[in-house]
TIMI-239264 format. One record per residue: residue in one letter; x, y negated, z negated of N, C-alpha, C, CB in turn. Coordinates in Angstrom, 1 decimal. Glycine has a CB too. Layout:
BEGIN
[a, [X, Y, Z], [X, Y, Z], [X, Y, Z], [X, Y, Z]]
...
END
This chain:
BEGIN
[m, [9.0, -29.4, -7.3], [9.0, -28.5, -6.1], [7.9, -28.9, -5.1], [8.7, -27.0, -6.6]]
[t, [6.8, -29.5, -5.6], [5.7, -29.9, -4.7], [6.2, -30.7, -3.5], [4.7, -30.6, -5.5]]
[n, [6.9, -31.8, -3.8], [7.3, -32.7, -2.7], [8.3, -32.0, -1.7], [8.0, -33.9, -3.2]]
[t, [9.2, -31.1, -2.3], [10.1, -30.4, -1.4], [9.3, -29.5, -0.4], [11.0, -29.5, -2.2]]
[i, [8.3, -28.8, -0.8], [7.5, -27.9, 0.0], [6.7, -28.8, 1.1], [6.6, -27.0, -0.8]]
[v, [6.0, -29.7, 0.6], [5.0, -30.4, 1.4], [5.8, -31.2, 2.5], [4.2, -31.3, 0.6]]
[n, [6.9, -31.8, 2.2], [7.6, -32.7, 3.1], [8.7, -32.0, 3.9], [8.2, -33.8, 2.3]]
[h, [8.8, -30.7, 3.7], [9.9, -30.0, 4.5], [9.7, -30.1, 6.0], [10.0, -28.6, 4.0]]
[n, [10.7, -30.8, 6.6], [10.7, -30.8, 8.1], [9.4, -31.3, 8.7], [11.0, -29.5, 8.7]]
[n, [8.5, -31.9, 8.0], [7.3, -32.4, 8.5], [6.4, -31.3, 9.0], [7.5, -33.5, 9.5]]
[g, [6.7, -30.0, 8.7], [5.9, -28.9, 9.2], [4.7, -28.7, 8.2], [6.8, -27.7, 9.3]]
[r, [3.8, -27.9, 8.7], [2.6, -27.5, 7.9], [3.0, -26.5, 6.8], [1.5, -27.0, 8.8]]
[v, [2.3, -26.5, 5.7], [2.6, -25.6, 4.6], [1.4, -24.7, 4.4], [2.9, -26.4, 3.3]]
[f, [1.7, -23.4, 4.5], [0.6, -22.4, 4.2], [1.0, -21.5, 3.0], [0.4, -21.5, 5.5]]
[a, [0.1, -20.8, 2.5], [0.3, -19.9, 1.4], [-0.4, -18.6, 1.8], [-0.1, -20.4, 0.0]]
[y, [0.3, -17.5, 1.4], [-0.3, -16.2, 1.6], [-0.5, -15.5, 0.2], [0.5, -15.3, 2.6]]
[v, [-1.7, -15.2, -0.1], [-2.1, -14.6, -1.4], [-2.7, -13.3, -1.1], [-3.0, -15.5, -2.2]]
[r, [-2.1, -12.2, -1.7], [-2.6, -10.9, -1.5], [-2.8, -10.1, -2.8], [-1.7, -10.1, -0.6]]
[c, [-4.0, -9.5, -2.9], [-4.3, -8.5, -4.0], [-4.5, -7.2, -3.3], [-5.5, -8.9, -4.8]]
[s, [-4.0, -6.1, -4.0], [-4.1, -4.8, -3.3], [-5.4, -4.1, -3.5], [-3.0, -3.9, -3.9]]
[a, [-6.3, -4.6, -4.3], [-7.6, -4.0, -4.4], [-8.7, -5.0, -4.7], [-7.6, -2.9, -5.6]]
[k, [-9.9, -4.7, -4.3], [-11.0, -5.7, -4.4], [-11.3, -6.1, -5.9], [-12.2, -5.2, -3.8]]
[d, [-10.9, -5.2, -6.8], [-11.2, -5.6, -8.2], [-10.0, -6.3, -8.9], [-11.5, -4.3, -9.0]]
[q, [-9.0, -6.6, -8.2], [-7.9, -7.4, -8.7], [-8.1, -8.9, -8.5], [-6.5, -7.0, -8.1]]
[n, [-7.6, -9.7, -9.5], [-7.8, -11.1, -9.5], [-6.6, -11.8, -8.9], [-8.2, -11.6, -10.9]]
[e, [-6.9, -12.7, -8.0], [-5.8, -13.5, -7.4], [-5.6, -14.8, -8.1], [-6.1, -13.7, -5.9]]
[a, [-6.2, -15.0, -9.2], [-6.1, -16.3, -9.9], [-4.7, -16.8, -10.2], [-6.9, -16.3, -11.2]]
[r, [-3.8, -15.9, -10.6], [-2.5, -16.3, -11.0], [-1.7, -16.8, -9.7], [-1.7, -15.2, -11.6]]
[q, [-1.9, -16.1, -8.6], [-1.3, -16.6, -7.4], [-1.8, -17.9, -6.9], [-1.4, -15.5, -6.3]]
[m, [-3.1, -18.1, -7.0], [-3.8, -19.3, -6.6], [-3.3, -20.5, -7.4], [-5.3, -19.2, -6.7]]
[i, [-3.1, -20.3, -8.7], [-2.6, -21.4, -9.6], [-1.2, -21.7, -9.2], [-2.7, -21.0, -11.1]]
[a, [-0.4, -20.7, -8.9], [1.0, -21.0, -8.5], [1.0, -21.8, -7.2], [1.7, -19.7, -8.3]]
[m, [0.1, -21.5, -6.3], [0.1, -22.2, -5.0], [-0.3, -23.7, -5.2], [-0.8, -21.5, -4.0]]
[e, [-1.3, -23.9, -6.0], [-1.7, -25.2, -6.3], [-0.6, -26.0, -7.0], [-3.0, -25.2, -7.2]]
[e, [0.1, -25.4, -7.9], [1.2, -26.1, -8.6], [2.3, -26.4, -7.6], [1.7, -25.3, -9.7]]
[a, [2.5, -25.5, -6.6], [3.5, -25.8, -5.6], [3.2, -26.8, -4.6], [3.9, -24.5, -4.9]]
[g, [1.9, -27.3, -4.6], [1.5, -28.3, -3.7], [0.9, -27.9, -2.4], [2.6, -29.2, -3.5]]
[v, [0.6, -26.6, -2.3], [0.0, -26.1, -1.0], [-1.4, -26.6, -0.9], [0.1, -24.5, -0.9]]
[p, [-1.8, -27.2, 0.2], [-3.2, -27.7, 0.4], [-4.2, -26.5, 0.3], [-3.4, -28.3, 1.8]]
[a, [-5.3, -26.7, -0.4], [-6.2, -25.7, -0.7], [-6.7, -25.0, 0.6], [-7.4, -26.2, -1.5]]
[g, [-6.9, -25.8, 1.6], [-7.4, -25.3, 2.9], [-6.4, -24.4, 3.7], [-7.9, -26.4, 3.8]]
[n, [-5.1, -24.4, 3.2], [-4.1, -23.7, 3.9], [-3.7, -22.4, 3.1], [-2.9, -24.6, 4.1]]
[i, [-4.5, -22.0, 2.2], [-4.2, -20.8, 1.4], [-5.0, -19.7, 2.0], [-4.5, -21.0, -0.1]]
[f, [-4.3, -18.7, 2.5], [-4.9, -17.5, 3.1], [-4.9, -16.4, 2.1], [-4.1, -17.1, 4.4]]
[v, [-6.1, -15.9, 1.7], [-6.3, -14.9, 0.7], [-6.7, -13.6, 1.3], [-7.3, -15.4, -0.4]]
[e, [-6.1, -12.5, 0.9], [-6.4, -11.2, 1.4], [-6.4, -10.2, 0.3], [-5.4, -10.8, 2.6]]
[k, [-7.5, -9.4, 0.3], [-7.5, -8.3, -0.7], [-7.4, -7.0, 0.1], [-8.9, -8.3, -1.5]]
[q, [-6.1, -6.5, 0.2], [-5.9, -5.3, 0.9], [-4.5, -4.8, 0.5], [-5.9, -5.6, 2.5]]
[s, [-4.3, -3.5, 0.7], [-3.1, -2.8, 0.3], [-1.9, -3.4, 1.1], [-3.2, -1.3, 0.6]]
[g, [-0.7, -3.4, 0.5], [0.4, -3.9, 1.2], [1.3, -2.8, 1.8], [1.3, -4.7, 0.3]]
[k, [0.7, -1.6, 2.1], [1.4, -0.5, 2.6], [1.9, -0.8, 4.0], [0.6, 0.8, 2.6]]
[d, [1.2, -1.6, 4.8], [1.7, -2.0, 6.1], [1.2, -3.4, 6.4], [1.2, -1.0, 7.2]]
[f, [1.4, -3.9, 7.6], [1.1, -5.3, 7.9], [-0.1, -5.4, 8.9], [2.3, -6.0, 8.6]]
[n, [-0.9, -4.3, 9.0], [-2.1, -4.3, 9.8], [-3.2, -4.9, 9.0], [-2.5, -2.9, 10.3]]
[r, [-3.0, -6.2, 8.6], [-4.0, -6.9, 7.8], [-4.5, -8.1, 8.6], [-3.4, -7.4, 6.4]]
[p, [-5.8, -8.3, 8.7], [-6.4, -9.3, 9.6], [-6.0, -10.7, 9.1], [-7.8, -9.2, 9.7]]
[v, [-6.1, -11.0, 7.8], [-5.8, -12.3, 7.4], [-4.3, -12.7, 7.6], [-6.2, -12.5, 5.8]]
[y, [-3.5, -11.8, 7.2], [-2.0, -12.0, 7.4], [-1.7, -12.2, 8.9], [-1.2, -10.8, 6.9]]
[q, [-2.3, -11.4, 9.8], [-2.0, -11.5, 11.2], [-2.5, -12.9, 11.7], [-2.7, -10.4, 12.0]]
[r, [-3.7, -13.3, 11.2], [-4.2, -14.6, 11.7], [-3.3, -15.7, 11.2], [-5.6, -14.8, 11.1]]
[l, [-2.7, -15.6, 10.0], [-1.8, -16.7, 9.5], [-0.5, -16.7, 10.4], [-1.4, -16.4, 8.1]]
[v, [0.1, -15.6, 10.7], [1.3, -15.5, 11.5], [1.0, -16.1, 12.9], [1.8, -14.1, 11.6]]
[r, [-0.1, -15.8, 13.5], [-0.4, -16.4, 14.8], [-0.5, -17.9, 14.8], [-1.8, -15.8, 15.3]]
[k, [-0.9, -18.5, 13.6], [-1.0, -20.0, 13.5], [0.4, -20.7, 13.4], [-1.8, -20.3, 12.3]]
[l, [1.4, -19.9, 13.0], [2.7, -20.5, 12.7], [3.3, -21.2, 13.9], [3.6, -19.5, 12.1]]
[k, [3.9, -22.4, 13.7], [4.7, -23.1, 14.6], [6.1, -23.4, 14.0], [4.0, -24.4, 15.1]]
[p, [7.0, -23.8, 14.8], [8.3, -24.1, 14.3], [8.2, -25.2, 13.2], [9.3, -24.6, 15.4]]
[a, [9.0, -25.0, 12.1], [9.1, -25.9, 11.0], [8.0, -25.7, 10.0], [9.1, -27.3, 11.5]]
[d, [7.0, -24.8, 10.3], [6.0, -24.5, 9.3], [6.6, -23.7, 8.2], [4.8, -23.7, 10.0]]
[v, [5.9, -23.6, 7.1], [6.3, -22.9, 5.9], [5.2, -21.9, 5.4], [6.8, -23.9, 4.8]]
[i, [5.6, -20.7, 5.0], [4.7, -19.8, 4.3], [5.3, -19.7, 2.9], [4.7, -18.4, 5.0]]
[v, [4.4, -19.9, 1.9], [4.7, -19.7, 0.5], [4.1, -18.5, 0.0], [4.3, -21.0, -0.3]]
[i, [4.9, -17.6, -0.7], [4.3, -16.5, -1.3], [4.8, -16.4, -2.8], [4.7, -15.2, -0.6]]
[k, [4.0, -15.8, -3.7], [4.4, -15.8, -5.1], [5.6, -14.9, -5.3], [3.2, -15.3, -5.9]]
[s, [5.6, -13.7, -4.7], [6.7, -12.8, -4.9], [6.8, -11.9, -3.6], [6.5, -11.9, -6.1]]
[i, [7.9, -11.3, -3.4], [8.2, -10.6, -2.2], [7.2, -9.4, -2.0], [9.6, -10.0, -2.1]]
[d, [6.7, -8.8, -3.1], [5.8, -7.7, -3.0], [4.4, -8.1, -2.5], [5.7, -6.9, -4.3]]
[r, [4.1, -9.4, -2.6], [2.8, -9.9, -2.1], [2.9, -10.0, -0.6], [2.5, -11.4, -2.6]]
[l, [4.1, -10.0, 0.0], [4.2, -10.0, 1.5], [4.0, -8.6, 2.0], [5.6, -10.5, 1.9]]
[g, [4.6, -7.6, 1.3], [4.4, -6.2, 1.7], [5.2, -5.3, 0.8], [4.8, -6.0, 3.1]]
[r, [5.0, -4.0, 1.0], [5.7, -3.0, 0.2], [6.6, -2.0, 1.0], [4.6, -2.2, -0.5]]
[n, [6.6, -2.1, 2.3], [7.4, -1.2, 3.1], [8.7, -1.9, 3.5], [6.6, -0.8, 4.4]]
[y, [9.8, -1.3, 3.1], [11.1, -2.0, 3.2], [11.4, -2.3, 4.7], [12.2, -1.0, 2.7]]
[t, [11.2, -1.4, 5.6], [11.6, -1.6, 7.0], [10.7, -2.7, 7.6], [11.5, -0.4, 7.8]]
[e, [9.4, -2.6, 7.3], [8.4, -3.6, 7.9], [8.6, -5.0, 7.3], [7.0, -3.1, 7.6]]
[i, [9.0, -5.1, 6.0], [9.3, -6.4, 5.4], [10.4, -7.1, 6.2], [9.7, -6.3, 3.9]]
[q, [11.4, -6.3, 6.5], [12.6, -6.9, 7.3], [12.1, -7.4, 8.7], [13.6, -5.8, 7.5]]
[e, [11.2, -6.6, 9.3], [10.7, -7.0, 10.6], [9.9, -8.2, 10.6], [9.9, -5.8, 11.3]]
[q, [9.0, -8.3, 9.6], [8.2, -9.5, 9.5], [9.0, -10.7, 9.1], [7.1, -9.3, 8.4]]
[w, [10.0, -10.5, 8.3], [10.9, -11.7, 7.9], [11.5, -12.2, 9.1], [11.9, -11.2, 6.8]]
[r, [12.0, -11.3, 10.0], [12.7, -11.8, 11.2], [11.7, -12.5, 12.1], [13.3, -10.6, 11.9]]
[l, [10.5, -11.9, 12.2], [9.4, -12.5, 13.1], [9.1, -13.9, 12.6], [8.1, -11.7, 13.0]]
[i, [9.0, -14.1, 11.3], [8.6, -15.5, 10.8], [9.7, -16.5, 11.0], [8.2, -15.4, 9.4]]
[t, [10.9, -16.0, 10.5], [12.0, -17.0, 10.5], [12.8, -17.2, 11.8], [13.0, -16.6, 9.4]]
[s, [12.9, -16.1, 12.6], [13.6, -16.2, 13.9], [12.7, -16.4, 15.1], [14.5, -15.0, 14.0]]
[v, [11.7, -15.6, 15.2], [10.9, -15.7, 16.4], [9.9, -16.9, 16.3], [10.0, -14.4, 16.6]]
[k, [9.3, -17.0, 15.2], [8.4, -18.2, 14.9], [9.1, -19.4, 14.5], [7.3, -17.8, 13.9]]
[d, [10.4, -19.3, 14.1], [11.2, -20.4, 13.7], [10.5, -21.2, 12.5], [11.4, -21.4, 14.8]]
[a, [9.8, -20.4, 11.6], [9.2, -21.0, 10.4], [10.1, -20.6, 9.2], [7.7, -20.5, 10.3]]
[d, [9.7, -21.1, 8.1], [10.4, -20.8, 6.8], [9.5, -20.1, 5.9], [10.9, -22.1, 6.2]]
[i, [10.2, -19.5, 4.9], [9.5, -18.7, 3.8], [10.0, -19.2, 2.5], [9.7, -17.2, 4.0]]
[i, [9.1, -19.5, 1.6], [9.4, -19.8, 0.2], [8.8, -18.7, -0.7], [8.9, -21.2, -0.2]]
[v, [9.7, -18.1, -1.5], [9.3, -17.1, -2.5], [9.4, -17.8, -3.9], [10.1, -15.8, -2.4]]
[l, [8.3, -18.1, -4.5], [8.3, -18.9, -5.7], [9.0, -18.2, -6.8], [6.8, -19.1, -6.2]]
[d, [8.9, -16.9, -6.9], [9.5, -16.1, -8.0], [11.0, -15.8, -7.8], [8.8, -14.9, -8.3]]
[m, [11.5, -16.1, -6.6], [12.9, -15.7, -6.2], [13.5, -16.8, -5.3], [13.0, -14.3, -5.5]]
[p, [13.9, -18.0, -5.8], [14.4, -19.1, -5.0], [15.5, -18.7, -4.1], [14.9, -20.2, -5.9]]
[l, [16.3, -17.7, -4.4], [17.4, -17.2, -3.6], [16.9, -16.8, -2.2], [18.2, -16.1, -4.2]]
[l, [15.6, -16.4, -2.1], [15.1, -16.0, -0.8], [14.5, -17.2, 0.0], [14.0, -15.0, -1.1]]
[n, [14.5, -18.3, -0.5], [13.9, -19.5, 0.2], [14.7, -19.9, 1.4], [13.7, -20.6, -0.8]]
[t, [14.2, -19.7, 2.6], [15.0, -20.1, 3.8], [15.0, -21.6, 4.0], [14.4, -19.5, 5.0]]
[t, [14.2, -22.4, 3.3], [14.2, -23.9, 3.4], [15.4, -24.4, 2.8], [13.0, -24.5, 2.7]]
[n, [16.1, -23.7, 2.0], [17.3, -24.2, 1.4], [18.6, -24.0, 2.2], [17.5, -23.6, 0.0]]
[n, [18.4, -23.2, 3.3], [19.6, -22.7, 4.0], [19.6, -23.1, 5.5], [19.7, -21.3, 3.9]]
[e, [19.0, -24.2, 5.9], [18.8, -24.5, 7.3], [20.1, -24.5, 8.1], [18.2, -25.9, 7.5]]
[q, [21.1, -25.1, 7.7], [22.4, -25.2, 8.4], [23.5, -24.4, 7.7], [22.8, -26.7, 8.6]]
[d, [23.2, -23.6, 6.8], [24.2, -23.0, 5.9], [24.1, -21.5, 6.3], [23.9, -23.2, 4.4]]
[l, [25.1, -21.0, 7.1], [25.1, -19.6, 7.5], [25.4, -18.7, 6.3], [26.2, -19.4, 8.5]]
[t, [26.2, -19.2, 5.4], [26.4, -18.4, 4.1], [25.2, -18.2, 3.3], [27.6, -19.0, 3.3]]
[g, [24.4, -19.4, 3.2], [23.2, -19.3, 2.5], [22.2, -18.4, 3.1], [22.6, -20.7, 2.4]]
[k, [22.1, -18.4, 4.5], [21.2, -17.5, 5.2], [21.6, -16.0, 5.0], [21.1, -17.8, 6.6]]
[f, [22.9, -15.8, 5.0], [23.4, -14.5, 4.8], [23.0, -14.0, 3.4], [24.9, -14.4, 5.0]]
[i, [23.2, -14.8, 2.4], [22.9, -14.4, 1.0], [21.4, -14.2, 0.9], [23.3, -15.5, 0.0]]
[s, [20.6, -15.0, 1.5], [19.1, -14.9, 1.4], [18.7, -13.5, 2.0], [18.4, -16.0, 2.2]]
[g, [19.3, -13.2, 3.2], [19.0, -11.9, 3.9], [19.4, -10.7, 3.0], [19.6, -11.9, 5.2]]
[l, [20.6, -10.9, 2.4], [21.1, -9.8, 1.6], [20.3, -9.6, 0.4], [22.6, -10.1, 1.2]]
[v, [19.9, -10.6, -0.3], [19.0, -10.5, -1.5], [17.7, -9.8, -1.1], [18.7, -11.9, -2.1]]
[l, [17.1, -10.2, 0.1], [15.9, -9.6, 0.6], [16.1, -8.1, 0.8], [15.4, -10.3, 1.9]]
[q, [17.2, -7.7, 1.4], [17.4, -6.3, 1.6], [17.5, -5.5, 0.3], [18.6, -6.1, 2.5]]
[i, [18.2, -6.1, -0.6], [18.4, -5.4, -1.9], [17.1, -5.3, -2.6], [19.4, -6.2, -2.8]]
[l, [16.3, -6.4, -2.7], [15.1, -6.3, -3.4], [14.1, -5.3, -2.8], [14.4, -7.7, -3.5]]
[s, [14.0, -5.4, -1.4], [13.1, -4.5, -0.7], [13.5, -3.0, -0.9], [13.1, -4.9, 0.8]]
[y, [14.8, -2.8, -0.9], [15.3, -1.4, -1.0], [15.0, -0.9, -2.4], [16.8, -1.4, -0.8]]
[v, [15.2, -1.7, -3.4], [15.0, -1.3, -4.8], [13.5, -1.0, -5.0], [15.5, -2.4, -5.8]]
[a, [12.6, -1.9, -4.5], [11.2, -1.7, -4.6], [10.7, -0.4, -4.0], [10.4, -2.9, -4.0]]
[e, [11.3, -0.1, -2.8], [10.9, 1.1, -2.1], [11.4, 2.4, -2.9], [11.5, 1.2, -0.7]]
[v, [12.6, 2.3, -3.4], [13.1, 3.4, -4.2], [12.3, 3.7, -5.4], [14.6, 3.2, -4.6]]
[e, [11.9, 2.6, -6.1], [11.0, 2.7, -7.2], [9.7, 3.3, -6.9], [10.8, 1.3, -7.9]]
[r, [9.1, 3.0, -5.8], [7.8, 3.6, -5.4], [8.0, 5.1, -5.1], [7.3, 2.9, -4.1]]
[e, [9.1, 5.4, -4.5], [9.4, 6.9, -4.2], [9.6, 7.6, -5.6], [10.6, 7.0, -3.3]]
[n, [10.3, 7.0, -6.5], [10.5, 7.6, -7.8], [9.2, 7.8, -8.5], [11.4, 6.7, -8.7]]
[i, [8.3, 6.8, -8.5], [7.0, 6.9, -9.1], [6.2, 8.0, -8.5], [6.2, 5.5, -8.9]]
[h, [6.2, 8.1, -7.1], [5.5, 9.2, -6.5], [6.1, 10.6, -6.9], [5.6, 9.0, -4.9]]
[q, [7.4, 10.6, -7.0], [8.0, 11.9, -7.4], [7.6, 12.3, -8.8], [9.5, 11.8, -7.3]]
[r, [7.6, 11.3, -9.7], [7.2, 11.6, -11.1], [5.7, 12.0, -11.1], [7.4, 10.3, -12.0]]
[q, [4.9, 11.4, -10.3], [3.5, 11.8, -10.2], [3.4, 13.3, -9.8], [2.7, 10.9, -9.3]]
[m, [4.1, 13.7, -8.7], [4.1, 15.0, -8.2], [4.6, 16.0, -9.3], [4.9, 15.1, -7.0]]
[e, [5.7, 15.6, -10.0], [6.2, 16.5, -11.0], [5.2, 16.6, -12.2], [7.5, 15.9, -11.5]]
[g, [4.5, 15.6, -12.5], [3.5, 15.6, -13.6], [2.4, 16.5, -13.2], [3.0, 14.2, -13.9]]
[i, [1.9, 16.4, -12.0], [0.8, 17.2, -11.5], [1.2, 18.7, -11.5], [0.4, 16.8, -10.1]]
[a, [2.4, 19.0, -11.1], [2.9, 20.4, -11.0], [3.0, 20.9, -12.5], [4.3, 20.5, -10.4]]
[a, [3.5, 20.1, -13.4], [3.6, 20.6, -14.8], [2.2, 20.8, -15.4], [4.4, 19.5, -15.6]]
[a, [1.3, 19.9, -15.1], [-0.1, 20.1, -15.6], [-0.7, 21.3, -15.0], [-0.9, 18.9, -15.2]]
[k, [-0.5, 21.6, -13.7], [-1.1, 22.8, -13.1], [-0.5, 24.1, -13.8], [-0.8, 22.9, -11.6]]
[a, [0.8, 24.0, -14.1], [1.5, 25.1, -14.8], [0.9, 25.4, -16.2], [3.0, 24.9, -14.9]]
[r, [0.4, 24.3, -16.8], [-0.3, 24.5, -18.1], [-1.8, 24.9, -18.0], [-0.2, 23.2, -18.9]]
[g, [-2.2, 25.0, -16.7], [-3.6, 25.4, -16.5], [-4.6, 24.3, -16.3], [-4.0, 26.2, -17.6]]
[v, [-4.1, 23.1, -16.2], [-5.0, 21.9, -16.0], [-5.5, 22.0, -14.6], [-4.2, 20.6, -16.2]]
[q, [-6.9, 21.8, -14.5], [-7.5, 21.9, -13.2], [-7.7, 20.5, -12.6], [-8.8, 22.7, -13.3]]
[f, [-7.5, 20.3, -11.3], [-7.7, 19.0, -10.7], [-8.8, 19.1, -9.7], [-6.4, 18.5, -10.0]]
[g, [-9.4, 18.0, -9.4], [-10.5, 18.0, -8.4], [-11.8, 18.4, -9.0], [-10.1, 18.9, -7.2]]
[r, [-12.8, 18.6, -8.1], [-14.1, 19.0, -8.6], [-14.1, 20.4, -9.3], [-15.1, 19.0, -7.4]]
[e, [-14.9, 20.5, -10.3], [-15.0, 21.8, -11.0], [-15.6, 22.8, -10.0], [-15.9, 21.7, -12.2]]
[a, [-15.0, 24.0, -10.0], [-15.5, 25.0, -9.1], [-16.9, 25.5, -9.4], [-14.5, 26.2, -9.1]]
[l, [-17.7, 25.8, -8.3], [-19.0, 26.3, -8.6], [-18.9, 27.7, -9.1], [-19.8, 26.2, -7.2]]
[p, [-19.8, 28.1, -10.0], [-19.8, 29.5, -10.5], [-20.2, 30.4, -9.4], [-20.7, 29.7, -11.7]]
[l, [-19.6, 31.6, -9.3], [-19.9, 32.6, -8.3], [-21.3, 33.1, -8.5], [-18.9, 33.8, -8.3]]
[p, [-22.1, 33.2, -7.5], [-23.5, 33.6, -7.7], [-23.6, 35.1, -7.8], [-24.4, 33.2, -6.5]]
[d, [-24.7, 35.6, -8.4], [-25.0, 37.0, -8.5], [-25.0, 37.6, -7.1], [-26.4, 37.3, -9.2]]
[g, [-24.4, 38.8, -7.0], [-24.3, 39.5, -5.8], [-23.1, 39.1, -4.9], [-25.6, 39.3, -5.0]]
[f, [-22.3, 38.2, -5.4], [-21.2, 37.8, -4.5], [-20.2, 38.9, -4.2], [-20.4, 36.6, -5.2]]
[d, [-19.9, 39.7, -5.2], [-18.9, 40.8, -5.0], [-19.3, 41.7, -3.9], [-18.6, 41.5, -6.3]]
[e, [-20.6, 42.1, -3.9], [-21.1, 43.0, -2.9], [-21.1, 42.4, -1.5], [-22.5, 43.5, -3.3]]
[i, [-21.5, 41.2, -1.4], [-21.6, 40.5, -0.1], [-20.2, 40.2, 0.4], [-22.3, 39.2, -0.2]]
[k, [-19.3, 39.9, -0.5], [-17.9, 39.7, -0.2], [-17.3, 41.0, 0.4], [-17.0, 39.2, -1.4]]
[a, [-17.6, 42.1, -0.3], [-17.1, 43.4, 0.2], [-17.6, 43.7, 1.6], [-17.4, 44.5, -0.8]]
[a, [-18.9, 43.4, 1.8], [-19.5, 43.7, 3.1], [-18.8, 42.8, 4.2], [-21.0, 43.4, 3.1]]
[y, [-18.5, 41.6, 3.8], [-17.8, 40.7, 4.8], [-16.4, 41.2, 5.1], [-17.8, 39.2, 4.2]]
[l, [-15.6, 41.6, 4.0], [-14.3, 42.0, 4.3], [-14.2, 43.3, 5.0], [-13.6, 42.2, 2.9]]
[n, [-15.3, 44.1, 4.9], [-15.4, 45.4, 5.7], [-16.0, 45.2, 7.1], [-16.2, 46.4, 4.9]]
[k, [-16.2, 43.9, 7.4], [-16.7, 43.5, 8.7], [-18.1, 44.1, 9.0], [-15.8, 44.0, 9.8]]
[e, [-18.9, 44.2, 7.9], [-20.2, 44.7, 8.0], [-21.2, 43.5, 8.3], [-20.7, 45.4, 6.8]]
[i, [-20.8, 42.3, 7.9], [-21.6, 41.1, 8.1], [-20.7, 40.0, 8.4], [-22.5, 40.8, 6.9]]
[s, [-21.2, 39.0, 9.1], [-20.4, 37.8, 9.5], [-20.3, 36.9, 8.3], [-20.9, 37.1, 10.7]]
[c, [-19.3, 35.9, 8.4], [-19.1, 34.9, 7.4], [-20.4, 34.1, 7.2], [-18.0, 34.0, 7.7]]
[r, [-21.0, 33.7, 8.3], [-22.2, 32.8, 8.2], [-23.4, 33.6, 7.6], [-22.6, 32.3, 9.6]]
[a, [-23.5, 34.9, 7.9], [-24.5, 35.7, 7.4], [-24.4, 35.9, 5.9], [-24.6, 37.1, 8.1]]
[a, [-23.1, 36.1, 5.5], [-22.8, 36.2, 4.0], [-23.2, 35.0, 3.3], [-21.3, 36.6, 3.8]]
[a, [-22.8, 33.8, 3.9], [-23.1, 32.5, 3.2], [-24.6, 32.3, 3.1], [-22.4, 31.4, 4.0]]
[k, [-25.3, 32.7, 4.2], [-26.7, 32.5, 4.2], [-27.4, 33.3, 3.1], [-27.3, 32.9, 5.6]]
[r, [-26.9, 34.5, 2.9], [-27.5, 35.4, 1.8], [-27.3, 34.7, 0.5], [-26.9, 36.8, 1.9]]
[l, [-26.2, 34.0, 0.3], [-25.9, 33.4, -1.0], [-26.4, 32.0, -1.1], [-24.4, 33.4, -1.2]]
[g, [-26.9, 31.5, 0.0], [-27.5, 30.1, 0.0], [-26.5, 29.0, -0.1], [-28.4, 30.0, -1.2]]
[v, [-25.3, 29.2, 0.5], [-24.3, 28.2, 0.5], [-23.7, 28.0, 1.9], [-23.1, 28.6, -0.5]]
[a, [-22.9, 27.0, 2.0], [-22.3, 26.7, 3.3], [-21.2, 27.8, 3.6], [-21.6, 25.3, 3.4]]
[h, [-20.9, 28.1, 4.8], [-20.0, 29.2, 5.1], [-18.6, 28.8, 4.6], [-19.9, 29.5, 6.6]]
[s, [-18.3, 27.5, 4.6], [-17.0, 27.0, 4.1], [-16.8, 27.3, 2.6], [-16.8, 25.5, 4.4]]
[t, [-17.9, 27.1, 1.9], [-17.9, 27.4, 0.4], [-17.7, 28.9, 0.2], [-19.2, 27.0, -0.2]]
[f, [-18.4, 29.7, 1.0], [-18.2, 31.2, 0.9], [-16.7, 31.6, 1.1], [-19.1, 31.9, 1.9]]
[l, [-16.1, 31.0, 2.2], [-14.7, 31.4, 2.5], [-13.8, 30.9, 1.4], [-14.3, 30.7, 3.8]]
[k, [-14.1, 29.7, 0.8], [-13.3, 29.3, -0.3], [-13.4, 30.2, -1.5], [-13.8, 27.8, -0.7]]
[w, [-14.6, 30.7, -1.8], [-14.8, 31.7, -2.9], [-14.0, 33.0, -2.6], [-16.2, 32.0, -3.1]]
[v, [-14.0, 33.4, -1.3], [-13.3, 34.6, -1.0], [-11.8, 34.4, -1.2], [-13.6, 35.0, 0.5]]
[k, [-11.3, 33.3, -0.7], [-9.8, 33.0, -0.9], [-9.5, 32.9, -2.4], [-9.4, 31.7, -0.2]]
[q, [-10.3, 32.2, -3.1], [-10.1, 32.0, -4.6], [-10.0, 33.4, -5.3], [-11.2, 31.2, -5.2]]
[t, [-11.0, 34.3, -5.0], [-11.0, 35.5, -5.7], [-9.9, 36.5, -5.3], [-12.3, 36.2, -5.5]]
[e, [-9.5, 36.4, -4.0], [-8.4, 37.2, -3.5], [-7.1, 36.7, -4.1], [-8.3, 37.1, -2.0]]
[d, [-6.9, 35.4, -4.3], [-5.7, 34.8, -4.9], [-5.6, 35.3, -6.3], [-5.7, 33.3, -4.8]]
[e, [-6.7, 35.3, -7.0], [-6.7, 35.7, -8.4], [-6.3, 37.2, -8.6], [-8.1, 35.5, -9.0]]
[l, [-6.7, 38.0, -7.6], [-6.3, 39.4, -7.7], [-4.8, 39.6, -7.5], [-7.1, 40.2, -6.6]]
[l, [-4.2, 38.6, -6.7], [-2.8, 38.7, -6.4], [-1.9, 38.1, -7.5], [-2.4, 38.1, -5.1]]
[s, [-2.5, 37.2, -8.3], [-1.7, 36.5, -9.3], [-1.4, 37.3, -10.5], [-2.5, 35.2, -9.7]]
END
């Protein structure tokens, strides 16, 4: 594979390596790029979420692209995670920039294999759409399962977030004075020694408990 990538159309070969968090290790992707023959100085590494393409390293790489250049990525999710934006960036790279993309984990997506083959390009684009769509559906399913899990946990009485501060002595009397418009919210909070937002949260919390 090394010679095929490096010698393709005499264009330059770049690699894009992305990790979604600073504590993730890009070593596996880097090894894959070295084995593919990408020059070390042409490997662009970015540690940022793939939720969108507003990434400085990626944008810098795309600006450098010229016709016949190649971008190598380990897998399609290293390029991004948003189905619609992946399609837009794929078109930008292959049609507007007239460069090629090589996906090491999915050879069917490699545009270098399909230069003059319309059927091949169609298959490549179709595979990209299917993979991107499946990835997005899976992310939505994961999010839905997370929301269902949180709802089920709350129904069991599991508390999320910071533990609520205990209500201070005298809260009930001061709350009653506030609700009767005898004192202002800020005055009530000052008497209790807390921020007015905390006082209002306590008021809402205790009123909700009375209604439940």
